[in-house]
C-alpha positions in Angstrom: 0.2 -30.0 -14.8 0.8 -26.3 -14.4 2.0 -24.2 -17.5 5.3 -22.6 -17.0 5.5 -19.0 -18.3 8.5 -16.8 -17.7 8.5 -13.3 -19.0 10.9 -10.4 -18.9 10.7 -8.0 -16.0 7.7 -5.9 -15.9 7.8 -2.5 -14.3 4.0 -2.6 -13.4 4.8 -5.5 -11.0 5.7 -3.0 -8.4 2.3 -1.2 -8.5 0.5 -4.6 -8.6 2.3 -5.6 -5.4 1.2 -2.2 -3.8 -2.4 -2.9 -4.8 -2.4 -6.4 -3.1 -0.5 -5.0 -0.2 -3.1 -2.2 0.3 -5.9 -4.7 0.3 -4.1 -6.8 2.9 -3.2 -3.8 5.0 -6.9 -2.8 5.2 -7.6 -5.9 7.5 -4.2 -6.7 9.0 -2.6 -3.3 9.6 -2.8 -3.6 13.5 -1.7 -7.4 13.7 1.3 -7.6 11.6 4.9 -6.2 11.4 5.2 -5.7 7.6 4.4 -7.0 4.2 7.3 -8.0 2.0 7.3 -8.2 -1.8 9.5 -11.3 -2.4 10.3 -13.7 -5.3 11.4 -12.8 -8.6 8.7 -10.2 -9.5 10.3 -8.1 -6.6 13.8 -7.9 -8.4 13.9 -5.1 -10.9 15.2 -6.5 -14.2 14.7 -10.2 -13.4 12.5 -12.4 -15.7 9.9 -14.1 -13.9 6.8 -16.1 -13.8 4.1 -13.3 -13.7 2.8 -14.1 -10.1 3.5 -11.9 -7.1 4.9 -13.5 -4.0 4.0 -11.9 -0.8 5.3 -12.6 2.7 3.1 -11.2 5.7 5.4 -10.9 8.6 4.0 -11.5 12.2 5.9 -11.5 15.5 5.1 -15.0 16.2 2.2 -17.7 16.1 0.3 -16.0 19.0 -1.4 -13.8 16.5 -1.8 -16.3 13.8 -5.6 -17.2 14.3 -6.4 -13.6 14.1 -4.5 -13.2 11.0 -6.2 -16.3 9.5 -9.7 -15.0 10.6 -8.9 -11.6 9.0 -7.5 -13.0 5.7 -10.6 -15.3 5.4 -12.9 -12.1 5.7 -11.2 -10.9 2.4 -11.5 -14.4 0.5 -8.2 -15.9 1.5 -8.2 -19.6 2.8 -5.5 -21.1 4.8 -3.6 -24.0 2.8 -1.3 -25.1 5.5 2.6 -24.9 5.6 3.0 -27.0 2.3 5.9 -28.7 3.8 7.9 -25.7 4.7 8.4 -24.8 8.3 7.3 -21.4 9.7 5.6 -20.4 6.4 1.8 -20.6 6.2 0.2 -20.4 2.8 -3.1 -18.8 1.8 -5.0 -19.3 -1.4 -7.8 -17.2 -3.0 -10.2 -17.8 -6.0 -8.8 -15.9 -8.9 -12.1 -15.1 -10.1 -13.0 -13.4 -6.9 -10.1 -10.9 -7.1 -10.0 -10.1 -11.0 -8.7 -6.7 -10.0 -5.5 -8.1 -8.5 -2.6 -9.7 -10.2 -2.1 -13.5 -9.4 -0.2 -14.0 -6.3 1.0 -16.2 -3.7 0.4 -15.2 -0.2 2.2 -16.4 3.0 2.3 -15.7 6.7 5.8 -15.9 8.3 6.9 -15.2 11.7 9.7 -12.8 11.9 12.1 -15.5 13.0 11.1 -17.8 10.0 14.1 -19.2 8.0 12.2 -19.3 4.9 11.4 -15.5 5.4 15.1 -14.9 5.9 16.0 -17.0 2.7 13.4 -15.0 0.7 14.8 -11.6 1.9 18.4 -12.4 1.6 18.0 -14.0 -2.0 15.9 -11.1 -3.2 18.2 -8.4 -1.8 21.5 -10.2 -3.4 19.8 -10.3 -6.7 18.8 -6.7 -6.5 22.4 -5.6 -5.9 24.3 -8.2 -8.1 23.0 -7.6 -11.7 25.3 -10.4 -13.3 23.8 -13.1 -11.2 20.4 -11.6 -11.6 20.7 -11.7 -15.3 22.2 -15.2 -15.2 19.3 -16.4 -13.1 16.8 -14.8 -15.4 18.4 -16.4 -18.4 18.4 -19.7 -16.8 14.7 -19.4 -15.9 13.7 -18.4 -19.5 15.6 -21.3 -20.9 14.1 -23.8 -18.5 10.6 -22.4 -19.3 11.2 -22.8 -22.9 12.4 -26.4 -22.6 9.7 -27.5 -19.9 6.5 -25.3 -20.7 4.1 -27.9 -19.4 6.3 -29.4 -16.6 6.8 -27.2 -13.5 8.9 -30.0 -11.8 11.4 -30.2 -14.6 11.5 -26.4 -14.8 12.4 -26.2 -11.1 15.1 -28.9 -11.3 16.6 -27.2 -14.5 17.0 -24.0 -12.5 18.1 -25.6 -9.2 21.9 -25.6 -9.9 21.8 -21.8 -10.5 19.9 -21.3 -7.4 22.3 -23.3 -5.3 25.2 -21.4 -6.7 23.6 -18.0 -5.9 22.6 -19.3 -2.4 26.3 -20.0 -1.7 27.4 -16.5 -2.9 24.8 -14.9 -0.7 25.5 -17.0 2.4 22.5 -19.3 2.3 22.6 -23.0 3.0 23.9 -24.7 -0.1 22.0 -27.8 0.8 18.8 -26.2 -0.2 16.5 -28.6 -1.9 13.7 -28.0 -4.3 
């Protein structure tokens, strides 16, 4: 079981993202469209699990094998789509990158619905402080009640996420 830790927003997360992005750009710069900071750490003022979420955006899967090879050169291993269409996960050994904040790395084609969802949700929370604060308080409370149970944590915050999805025009049938 993974421990659930949610902390208040930390201004250093912006810099931590930039460090990771710069390392990725060194090997990927000519093969990608952009690198997006997504997830809760990308929303100023939002409480979050202290893990940076990164979406590496590619045009389509024609370049995926090249991306996979270049990421392997810097210690990332392809972990599959984890059941989410058009989002490929990459993992690394934390002890091999102690100079970088813990992060989740995904590669998505620009047409990916998961990428679209990440960006819309992030941008909505960046511009709607009441919903950002509500979501943050729900996450803090869920982590308090379920510090040893990530599945229960996810279930506890799910109604809040679904309501915010509806507000920003995303599919309300989103499942955890």
